[in-house]
C-alpha positions, 0 to 999 in steps of 0.5 A: 730917760723916758723923753728919749725912749720916745724919741728912739720909739718915733724913730723905730717903734718895733724896737724894745729900747728899754731892754735891747743892748746890741742896737748896732751889734745886732744890726737892729738899727740901719745906718739910715736909722742912725742918721735920723737918730743923730738929727732928732738928738742934735734938734731935740737935745741942742747938741751937736754930735761930732763924727768921732763920737759916731761909733757902736758903743755910743749907740748900742743901747738906750743907755749908751745914747742917754750917756752920750747926751749927757757928755755932750751937754756937760 
């Protein structure tokens, strides 16, 4: 999870990813941030995030993103 937090901070260093639970719903991350994040996750974790998985629930918090990664790696 620490590695993921560092990756998220590379995308947006002004966000408290450890405590924020409304990254999408609170409009904290922009669509550009999400695209950049998806590309980073694909490269860093050797996964491919299908379009069906690009929904707010999967990107609202670091925990949700981590769960998505685990699911796609499993």
